[in-house]
C-alpha positions as CSV (number, residue, x, y, z in Angstrom):
1,M,107.9,70.2,92.1
2,N,110.3,71.5,94.8
3,R,113.7,73.1,94.1
4,S,115.7,70.0,94.8
5,M,113.7,67.9,92.4
6,K,114.0,70.5,89.7
7,R,117.7,70.6,90.2
8,A,118.0,66.8,90.0
9,L,115.9,66.7,86.9
10,S,118.0,69.5,85.3
11,C,121.2,67.5,86.1
12,L,119.7,64.4,84.6
13,I,118.6,66.1,81.4
14,T,122.0,67.8,81.1
15,F,123.8,64.5,81.6
16,G,121.6,62.8,79.0
17,L,122.3,65.6,76.5
18,I,126.0,65.2,77.0
19,I,125.9,61.5,76.4
20,F,123.7,62.0,73.4
21,I,126.1,64.5,71.9
22,L,129.1,62.3,72.5
23,M,127.4,59.3,70.9
24,E,126.5,61.5,67.9
25,L,130.1,62.7,67.6
26,N,131.5,59.1,67.8
27,P,131.5,58.4,64.1
28,L,133.4,61.6,63.4
29,F,136.2,60.6,65.9
30,R,136.6,57.0,65.0
31,P,140.2,56.0,64.2
32,E,141.5,56.7,60.7
33,D,141.0,54.1,58.0
34,T,138.1,52.3,59.8
35,A,135.2,53.8,57.9
36,D,135.7,51.3,55.0
37,C,135.5,48.4,57.5
38,K,132.1,49.5,58.6
39,D,131.0,49.6,54.9
40,K,132.5,46.2,54.4
41,T,130.8,44.5,57.3
42,D,127.5,46.3,56.6
43,F,127.5,45.0,53.0
44,F,128.5,41.5,54.2
45,Y,125.4,41.4,56.4
46,T,123.2,42.2,53.4
47,L,124.3,39.0,51.5
48,P,121.9,36.1,51.4
49,K,122.5,33.7,54.3
50,N,124.7,30.7,53.5
51,S,125.4,32.0,49.9
52,I,129.2,32.1,50.2
53,E,131.3,28.9,49.7
54,V,134.7,30.4,50.2
55,M,135.5,33.0,52.9
56,I,138.9,34.9,53.0
57,Y,140.3,36.1,56.3
58,G,143.4,37.9,57.5
59,S,145.2,41.2,57.4
60,S,145.6,43.8,54.7
61,H,147.8,41.3,52.8
62,P,144.8,39.1,51.6
63,Y,142.5,42.1,51.7
64,R,144.7,43.5,48.9
65,G,146.0,40.2,47.7
66,V,143.1,37.8,46.8
67,S,140.8,38.8,44.0
68,T,137.3,37.5,44.4
69,E,136.6,38.4,40.8
70,K,139.5,36.3,39.5
71,L,138.4,33.3,41.6
72,Y,134.9,33.7,40.0
73,T,135.7,34.5,36.4
74,K,138.4,31.8,36.0
75,Y,137.1,29.1,38.3
76,G,133.5,29.9,39.2
77,I,134.3,30.1,42.9
78,G,131.9,32.1,45.0
79,S,134.0,33.9,47.6
80,Y,133.9,36.9,49.9
81,N,137.0,38.7,51.1
82,Y,136.5,39.3,54.9
83,A,140.1,40.3,55.5
84,W,140.9,43.7,56.9
85,N,143.8,45.9,57.9
86,W,145.8,45.0,61.0
87,Q,144.2,41.7,61.8
88,R,146.3,39.7,64.2
89,I,145.4,36.0,64.6
90,D,142.9,36.7,67.4
91,T,141.2,39.4,65.4
92,T,141.0,37.0,62.5
93,R,139.3,34.5,64.8
94,L,136.8,37.2,65.7
95,F,136.0,37.8,62.1
96,I,135.6,34.1,61.5
97,E,133.2,33.8,64.4
98,D,131.3,36.8,63.3
99,S,130.9,35.6,59.7
100,L,129.6,32.1,60.8
101,V,126.5,33.7,62.1
102,Y,125.6,34.6,58.5
103,Q,127.5,32.1,56.3
104,K,128.5,28.5,56.4
105,P,131.3,28.3,53.9
106,K,132.9,25.1,52.7
107,V,136.4,26.5,52.8
108,A,138.2,29.2,54.8
109,L,141.3,30.8,53.3
110,I,143.3,32.1,56.2
111,E,146.4,34.3,55.6
112,T,149.2,34.0,58.2
113,Y,151.1,37.3,58.1
114,K,150.2,38.0,61.7
115,V,149.9,34.4,62.9
116,N,152.2,35.0,65.8
117,E,150.6,38.2,67.1
118,V,147.6,38.7,69.5
119,N,146.0,41.6,71.2
120,R,146.6,41.6,75.0
121,N,146.0,44.5,77.4
122,V,146.3,47.3,74.9
123,D,144.6,50.6,74.2
124,P,141.6,50.9,71.8
125,T,143.6,50.9,68.6
126,A,142.0,51.0,65.2
127,E,142.3,47.2,65.0
128,I,140.3,46.7,68.1
129,F,137.9,49.5,67.3
130,I,136.7,47.8,64.1
131,S,135.1,45.1,66.3
132,K,132.3,47.7,67.0
133,Y,131.1,47.0,63.5
134,L,130.7,43.2,64.0
135,R,127.4,41.7,65.2
136,N,128.4,38.6,67.1
137,E,128.1,40.3,70.5
138,R,129.4,37.3,72.5
139,S,132.6,37.1,70.5
140,V,133.1,40.8,70.6
141,K,132.8,41.0,74.4
142,E,135.3,38.1,74.8
143,Y,137.6,39.8,72.4
144,L,137.5,43.1,74.3
145,K,138.1,41.3,77.6
146,T,141.2,39.6,76.4
147,S,142.4,42.7,74.5
148,F,141.9,45.2,77.3
149,G,142.2,43.0,80.4
150,T,141.2,45.2,83.4
151,N,142.2,48.5,81.8
152,Y,138.8,50.2,82.1
153,K,140.0,53.4,80.5
154,S,140.4,51.5,77.3
155,Y,136.7,50.6,77.5
156,V,135.8,54.3,77.8
157,G,137.9,55.0,74.7
158,Y,136.3,52.2,72.8
159,Y,132.7,53.3,73.5
160,F,133.5,57.0,73.4
161,P,136.2,57.4,70.8
162,V,136.0,61.2,71.1
163,V,137.9,60.8,74.4
164,V,140.9,58.9,72.7
165,F,140.8,59.8,69.1
166,H,140.1,63.6,69.4
167,E,143.0,64.4,67.2
168,N,141.0,62.9,64.3
169,W,139.2,66.3,64.1
170,N,142.2,67.4,62.1
171,V,141.9,64.7,59.4
172,L,138.1,64.6,58.8
173,S,137.0,64.1,55.3
174,K,133.7,64.0,53.5
175,W,133.7,60.2,53.9
176,D,133.5,60.6,57.7
177,F,130.1,62.3,57.3
178,D,128.8,59.5,55.0
179,A,129.1,56.8,57.7
180,N,125.8,55.1,56.7
181,E,126.6,54.8,53.0
182,I,128.0,51.5,51.8
183,N,131.1,51.9,49.7
184,E,130.2,50.9,46.2
185,E,133.7,49.6,45.4
186,Q,133.6,47.3,48.4
187,K,130.2,46.0,47.2
188,R,131.4,45.6,43.6
189,D,134.5,43.7,44.5
190,M,132.9,41.5,47.2
191,G,135.2,42.8,49.9
192,Y,138.5,42.8,47.9
193,F,140.5,46.0,47.6
194,N,142.5,46.3,44.4
195,S,145.3,48.8,43.5
196,K,147.1,49.4,40.2
197,K,149.8,51.3,42.0
198,T,153.3,49.8,41.3
199,I,156.5,50.1,43.3
200,P,159.5,48.1,42.2
201,L,161.2,46.0,44.9
202,K,164.4,44.1,45.4
203,R,164.0,40.3,45.1
204,E,166.6,39.8,47.9
205,D,164.3,41.6,50.3
206,I,161.7,38.8,50.1
207,Y,163.1,35.7,51.9
208,C,162.1,32.7,53.9
209,Y,164.7,31.7,56.5
210,G,165.4,32.3,60.2
211,Q,162.5,30.1,61.3
212,S,160.7,30.6,64.6
213,D,158.1,28.9,66.9
214,L,154.8,30.6,67.7
215,N,154.2,32.0,71.2
216,A,151.7,30.2,73.5
217,D,148.8,32.7,73.0
218,A,149.1,32.5,69.2
219,K,149.2,28.7,69.3
220,G,146.0,28.8,71.4
221,E,144.3,31.1,68.9
222,L,145.3,29.0,66.0
223,D,143.9,25.9,67.7
224,R,140.6,27.6,68.4
225,I,140.3,28.6,64.8
226,T,141.0,25.1,63.6
227,S,138.5,23.6,66.1
228,L,135.9,26.2,65.2
229,C,136.2,25.3,61.5
230,K,136.1,21.6,62.2
231,E,133.0,21.9,64.2
232,N,131.3,23.7,61.3
233,N,132.6,21.3,58.7
234,I,134.8,23.9,57.1
235,K,138.1,23.0,55.4
236,I,141.0,25.3,56.0
237,V,143.7,26.5,53.6
238,F,146.3,28.5,55.3
239,F,148.4,30.7,53.0
240,T,151.1,33.4,53.2
241,I,151.4,36.2,50.6
242,P,154.9,37.5,49.9
243,Y,156.1,40.8,51.2
244,C,159.5,42.5,52.0
245,G,160.6,40.5,55.0
246,N,161.0,37.0,56.3
247,N,158.3,34.4,56.5
248,A,159.6,33.1,59.8
249,Y,156.7,30.7,60.4
250,H,156.9,28.6,57.2
251,D,158.1,25.5,59.0
252,Y,155.7,25.8,61.8
253,M,152.6,26.3,59.6
254,K,153.6,23.6,57.2
255,K,153.8,21.0,60.0
256,Y,150.7,22.5,61.7
257,A,148.6,22.2,58.5
258,A,149.8,18.6,58.0
259,D,149.0,17.6,61.6
260,H,145.5,19.2,61.4
261,D,144.3,18.0,58.0
262,C,144.7,21.4,56.5
263,L,146.5,22.8,53.5
264,Y,149.3,25.4,53.6
265,V,150.3,27.4,50.6
266,D,153.4,29.5,51.0
267,F,153.8,32.0,48.2
268,F,157.3,32.9,49.4
269,E,158.3,29.3,48.5
270,L,156.3,29.5,45.3
271,F,157.5,32.9,44.3
272,D,159.2,31.9,41.0
273,E,156.6,29.1,40.2
274,V,153.7,31.5,40.4
275,G,155.7,34.1,38.4
276,F,155.8,37.1,40.7
277,D,157.6,40.0,39.3
278,V,159.1,42.5,41.8
279,N,159.0,45.2,39.2
280,T,155.3,45.0,38.5
281,D,153.3,43.1,41.2
282,F,153.7,45.1,44.4
283,S,152.0,48.4,45.5
284,D,154.5,48.8,48.4
285,G,156.8,46.7,50.5
286,G,154.0,44.9,52.2
287,H,151.2,44.5,49.7
288,L,150.5,43.2,46.2
289,N,148.8,45.2,43.6
290,V,146.0,44.0,41.3
291,Y,148.6,42.2,39.1
292,G,150.1,40.3,41.9
293,A,146.7,39.6,43.5
294,E,145.5,37.9,40.2
295,K,148.5,35.5,40.4
296,V,147.8,34.6,44.0
297,S,144.1,34.1,43.2
298,D,144.8,32.1,40.1
299,Y,147.0,29.7,42.1
300,L,144.6,29.5,45.0
301,G,141.7,28.8,42.6
302,K,143.5,25.8,41.2
303,V,144.1,24.5,44.7
304,L,140.5,25.0,45.7
305,K,139.1,23.3,42.6
306,E,141.6,20.4,42.9
307,H,140.8,19.6,46.6
308,Y,137.2,20.6,47.3
309,D,133.8,20.1,45.8
310,L,132.7,23.7,45.0
311,T,129.8,24.9,43.0
312,D,130.6,26.5,39.7
313,M,128.7,29.7,40.3
314,R,129.0,30.8,36.7
315,E,126.4,28.1,36.0
316,V,124.0,29.6,38.6
317,K,121.6,32.1,37.1
318,D,121.5,35.6,38.6
319,N,124.4,34.8,41.0
320,L,125.8,37.4,43.4
321,W,129.2,37.6,41.7
322,E,127.8,38.2,38.2
323,Q,125.6,40.9,39.5
324,N,128.3,42.7,41.5
325,F,131.2,42.3,39.2
326,F,129.4,43.0,35.9
327,G,126.2,44.7,37.0
328,E,124.0,42.2,35.2
329,S,122.6,38.7,35.5
330,T,123.5,35.8,33.3
331,D,122.7,32.1,32.7
332,G,126.4,31.4,33.3
333,S,129.3,30.6,31.0
334,D,133.0,29.8,31.1
335,S,135.4,32.8,31.1
């Protein structure tokens, strides 16, 4: 081997080692608060195919606001909470498309907090980065294309987060080194995150007026979601969980649901009927705690049982929910 070939081979090996090291460092430099999403999706893929009848989608509001255990123990509903932090409406569509590879639910519960927001030509934020954990490659590629446009630097940051998120070195925790271990709490709660933290709020900060239309991109995403669910014979229940702020899309969503044979449940409108208490039911200005989530889940459970033919999973021996919530199998009984 002559000197030129040795030099070329050395350069090739060095380049390969650099790429290998960068790939190995990637998990340590992923955006903050995305490790749990990897655990959540990893666990979701371990579930038996077509075993979930109700899927829950949306941002951190339903992630923290819909209790899969409450739906099961009171109504026998077999659900999985596939909501996650930051989901705008196009990210929600991505999660729906991803889940349909593994599950064919009867009903999709879709929360609308970010119904008027889409990702377009942005940097590889944490919201976009979590798409790395999904397995529907076609949908992910399309999502990245619409999110990044022609900003190729964003693709570099997406595939090599050490380039963009290098500051994460300062906030590493033990959890960052356990990237391949499924979070037991996620597994136990079937994707739902519960918090008993309580922060009192002011009732007047939660309101529903000053109504707005959706932008064109958001309307398009909403239509795609509706068409996708219709093609898969999935019924949709849109819903909005209360938070400090204005539900500016109540009127639009109410009409949209009626026009597309869907249901819309607005908990702003139902605040007093459901019995929310601003002194006990919120963990912060944007999220319910476990007490508020149980009220949402109780009401949604009634809606689901009234309108849809769902299996009472409590009557199914060795069902997933009994095993995960209580760590044991059962022949099923009313709670």
